[in-house]
C-alpha positions as CSV (number, residue, x, y, z in Angstrom):
1,X,127.6,140.3,-60.0
2,X,130.8,139.3,-58.2
3,X,134.2,140.9,-57.9
4,X,137.4,139.1,-57.2
5,X,141.1,140.0,-57.2
6,X,143.2,138.1,-59.8
7,X,146.8,138.0,-60.6
8,X,147.8,137.4,-64.3
9,X,151.6,137.8,-64.0
10,X,152.6,136.3,-67.3
11,X,151.4,136.5,-71.0
12,X,150.6,132.8,-71.0
13,X,148.3,133.3,-68.0
14,X,146.6,136.1,-69.8
15,X,145.9,133.9,-72.8
16,X,144.6,131.1,-70.5
17,X,142.3,133.4,-68.6
18,X,140.9,134.9,-71.7
19,X,140.3,131.4,-73.2
20,X,138.4,130.3,-70.1
21,X,136.3,133.5,-69.9
22,X,135.5,133.3,-73.6
23,X,133.9,129.9,-73.0
24,X,131.2,131.6,-70.9
25,X,128.2,133.7,-72.1
26,X,128.4,136.4,-69.4
27,X,130.4,139.6,-69.4
28,X,133.7,139.9,-67.6
29,X,135.5,143.2,-66.9
30,X,139.1,143.5,-65.7
31,X,139.9,146.8,-63.9
32,X,142.7,148.7,-62.3
33,X,141.5,152.0,-60.9
34,X,139.3,153.6,-63.6
35,X,140.9,151.6,-66.4
36,X,138.6,148.8,-67.5
37,X,138.9,146.2,-70.3
38,X,136.9,143.3,-71.5
39,X,138.2,140.2,-69.7
40,X,137.6,138.1,-72.9
41,X,139.9,140.3,-75.0
42,X,143.5,139.2,-75.0
43,X,144.6,142.5,-76.5
44,X,142.7,144.4,-73.8
45,X,144.1,142.2,-71.0
46,X,147.7,142.6,-72.3
47,X,147.4,146.4,-72.2
48,X,146.9,146.2,-68.4
49,X,149.8,146.2,-65.8
50,X,150.0,142.5,-65.2
51,X,152.5,142.8,-62.4
52,X,149.8,143.7,-59.8
53,X,146.4,142.1,-59.0
54,X,143.4,143.3,-61.1
55,X,139.8,143.4,-60.2
56,X,137.7,140.9,-62.2
57,X,134.0,141.7,-62.2
58,X,131.9,138.7,-63.2
59,X,128.5,139.5,-64.7
60,X,127.2,135.9,-64.8
61,X,125.0,134.0,-62.5
62,X,126.8,130.6,-63.1
63,X,129.5,130.0,-60.5
64,X,131.3,127.4,-62.5
65,X,133.6,130.1,-63.9
66,X,135.0,130.6,-60.3
67,X,136.1,127.0,-60.2
68,X,137.8,127.3,-63.6
69,X,139.8,130.4,-62.7
70,X,140.7,129.5,-59.1
71,X,144.5,129.5,-60.0
72,X,144.3,133.2,-60.8
73,X,142.3,134.3,-57.7
74,X,144.2,136.3,-55.1
75,X,141.2,137.4,-53.0
76,X,137.4,137.1,-53.3
77,X,135.2,139.9,-52.2
């Protein structure tokens, strides 16, 4: 499990991130405080406050997803 901070400050970016994450088998959670949504759900992602960074939890062993989403990464933990 890995956690990184991502910024998805436009609806087009939300759609692109969900598309990338949907291509992977693992689970992905986006969180702000106690509010958590499925990172593969465009509807869930669009309910988040996209003006601030969100915490993306990656429940996948394969690190290739990190390379694919590098444009969204603000800070890795």
